C-alpha positions in Angstrom: 4.6 -6.4 31.6 6.0 -3.5 29.6 5.6 -3.6 25.9 8.9 -4.2 24.0 9.9 -1.5 21.6 11.2 -2.7 18.3 14.5 -1.3 17.1 16.1 -1.5 13.8 18.5 -4.2 14.9 15.4 -6.5 15.6 14.9 -6.8 11.8 16.6 -9.6 10.0 19.5 -8.7 7.7 17.4 -9.0 4.5 14.8 -6.5 5.9 17.5 -4.1 7.0 19.1 -4.3 3.5 15.7 -3.6 1.9 15.1 -0.6 4.1 18.6 0.9 3.3 18.1 0.2 -0.4 14.8 2.0 -0.5 16.0 4.9 1.7 18.6 5.9 -0.9 16.0 6.9 -3.4 13.3 8.0 -1.0 13.9 11.8 -1.3 13.9 11.6 -5.1 10.7 9.5 -5.1 8.9 11.8 -2.7 9.9 14.8 -4.8 8.4 13.2 -7.9 5.2 12.2 -6.0 4.8 15.7 -4.4 5.2 17.4 -7.8 2.8 15.0 -9.6 0.2 15.1 -6.8 0.0 18.9 -6.9 -0.4 18.9 -10.7 -3.1 16.2 -10.6 -4.9 17.9 -7.7 -5.1 21.1 -9.7 -6.3 19.2 -12.7 -9.0 17.5 -10.7 -10.2 20.9 -9.4 -11.0 21.9 -12.9 -13.1 18.9 -13.7 -16.9 19.7 -13.9 -18.0 16.4 -12.3 -15.5 16.4 -9.5 -17.4 17.7 -6.5 -14.4 18.4 -4.2 -10.6 17.9 -4.0 -9.0 17.6 -0.6 -5.2 18.1 -0.9 -3.2 20.3 1.5 -1.3 21.9 -1.4 -4.4 23.6 -2.9 -5.0 27.2 -1.8 -8.7 26.4 -1.2 -8.0 23.5 1.2 -8.9 24.1 4.8 -5.4 23.2 6.0 -3.5 25.1 3.3 -2.0 27.8 5.6 -0.7 25.2 8.0 0.6 23.0 5.2 2.7 25.8 3.6 4.3 26.4 7.1 4.9 22.7 7.9 5.3 20.9 4.6 8.3 22.6 3.1 9.2 20.0 0.6 5.8 19.1 -0.7 2.3 18.1 0.3 2.5 14.3 0.0 1.0 11.8 -2.4 -2.6 11.3 -1.1 -5.5 13.1 -2.7 -9.1 12.7 -1.7 -11.7 13.7 -4.2 -15.4 13.2 -4.9 -17.3 12.4 -8.1 -20.8 13.5 -8.9 -21.8 9.9 -9.2 -23.3 7.0 -7.3 -21.3 3.9 -6.1 -22.0 1.9 -9.2 -20.5 4.6 -11.5 -17.6 5.2 -9.1 -16.7 1.5 -9.2 -17.0 1.5 -13.0 -14.7 4.5 -13.2 -12.1 2.7 -11.1 -12.4 -0.4 -13.3 -11.8 1.6 -16.4 -8.4 2.9 -15.2 -5.4 1.5 -17.0 -2.4 3.2 -15.4 -3.8 3.7 -11.9 -4.4 0.5 -10.0 -7.8 -0.2 -8.2 -6.4 -1.3 -4.8 -6.9 -0.7 -1.1 -3.3 0.1 -0.1 -1.7 3.6 -0.1 1.8 4.8 -0.3 3.2 2.5 -3.0 5.4 3.4 -5.9 2.5 2.9 -8.3 -0.7 5.0 -8.3 -3.5 3.4 -6.4 -7.2 4.4 -6.0 -10.0 3.1 -3.9 -13.6 4.3 -3.4 -15.3 4.6 0.0 -18.8 3.3 -0.9 -21.8 5.1 0.6 -23.1 1.8 2.1 -20.0 1.5 4.4 -21.1 2.4 7.9 -17.9 4.4 8.4 -18.8 6.8 5.7 -21.0 8.7 8.3 -17.8 9.6 10.2 -16.7 11.8 7.2 -17.9 15.3 6.4 -21.0 15.4 4.2 -19.2 16.1 1.0 -17.2 12.9 1.4 -20.3 10.7 1.8 -21.0 10.1 -1.9 -18.6 9.5 -4.8 -15.6 9.6 -2.4 -12.2 8.3 -3.6 -8.8 8.0 -2.0 -6.0 8.3 -4.5 -2.3 7.6 -3.7 -0.2 9.1 -6.5 2.8 7.0 -7.6 5.9 7.5 -9.8 4.3 7.2 -13.2 4.5 10.2 -15.5 1.9 12.7 -14.2 0.6 13.3 -17.8 -0.1 9.6 -18.1 -2.0 9.6 -14.8 -4.1 12.6 -15.9 -4.8 11.0 -19.3 -5.9 7.8 -17.5 -8.2 9.6 -15.1 -9.6 11.6 -18.0 -10.3 8.5 -20.2 -12.0 6.7 -17.3 -14.1 9.8 -16.4 -15.2 10.0 -20.1 -15.7 6.3 -20.2 -18.4 6.5 -17.5 -20.0 9.7 -18.9 -18.4 12.2 -16.6 
């Protein structure tokens, strides 16, 4: 039996309306997220206790040359970074955030962050630098200065 492919018409009218409604502002939202993410990634790179920043828009990123060829309108909203800290401190850092939400999901209109703890067996699938203090950060639509200020206060709050 062949797998049925879903088409747009398979969604109920409410879902179709929600998709159309969100699509209208999608380019503007992505422009904001792209600009904010690049600014935040540069800021993170300058932090003493940030061990790495993985973001395609940074010149030091392994995929930077490919990204500038393929990603003409920006580099997306997901930043991976590491803190020079153990799991306990990383979780305390996340709990101290006020603007950024400590949550598993990515790609929302609000900024979300989630740590990948060292005791998770999947961590061994990542490169060595990602195996301690690793955070996934999905940048949202908040003012980038507010996000940076929030990250900064949380880092200071845990002694980083």
